N, C-alpha and C positions, 0 to 999 in steps of 0.2 A: 920461288922463281915462277913468275907468271908470264903472261903474254906481253910482248913489247907494246909500249903505248902507241896509240894512234893520235898524233898531234902532240900538244904540249903536256897534257895530263893523261894518265892511264885511265882506260875505260873500265867501269865496274862490270861485273858479270851480268848484273841486271840490265845495264844499258846496252851491253853487247847483245844480249838475248832480245831486247826490245827492237834493236836495229835489224837483227836477223829475221824476226817475225814480220817486221814491216816490209822487208825485201820479199819474203815469201808470200805476203798478202797482196802484192801488186796485181793489178788487173790483167787478166789474160784475155786478149781479143781473139775470139775464135776465127774470125775472117782472116786475120793476119797469120795465124798459125796454119790454117788450111792453105792459104796462098803460098806460104813458105814451103809446106810439104809438097804441094803440087809442083812448084819450081824445082825442088830437090829431086822429085821423082822423075821429072822430065830430063834432068841432067845426069841422072844415075845410070850406071851401066846395067846390063842384064842381070849380073850377079847380085847387085845391090838392091834391085827393085823388090824382091820378095821380103827382104828385111824391112824396107820402108812400109810395105803393105801391112806386115805384121805389127809394126809400131803404130800405124794409123788405126788398126782394129783395136789395139790395146788402149790407145788414147780415147777413141770413141766409147769404148766400154766404160772407161773411167768417168768420162763426161756424163754418160747416161746414169751411172750409179750415183754420181754427185747430184744430178738433177732429181733423181728419185728421192734421195735423202733430203734434199732441200724441200721437195713437195711434202714429204712426211713431217718435216719440222714445222712447216707452215700449217698443216692440218692440226698438229698438236697445239700450236700457239693459238689457233682460232677455235679450238675445242670441238672440231668436227671429227667424227669417227672416220676411220679409213674405209675406203670402198671395198666391199667384199663381194665375191662372186656368189650368185644365187644358184641354188641346186636346181637342176633340171628335173622335171617330173615326167 
């Protein structure tokens, strides 16, 4: 007993996973996300605004972490060593 077919033929597990990954890989436009958050914050009540602020902080931390990981990946691909802090004398 598997999942019901989508369309005329049943989808294989591989095809289902490929489609799922394609949906997850879709481009996220930061300007659109921030505009939607700003609009939602303006319409939110006093009780809901702290939750939105917490969500925005979490989102920004995730973006910063992803940007740092991306930069590390590029440094590894280019063969450059990571920048290290120098000791003060």
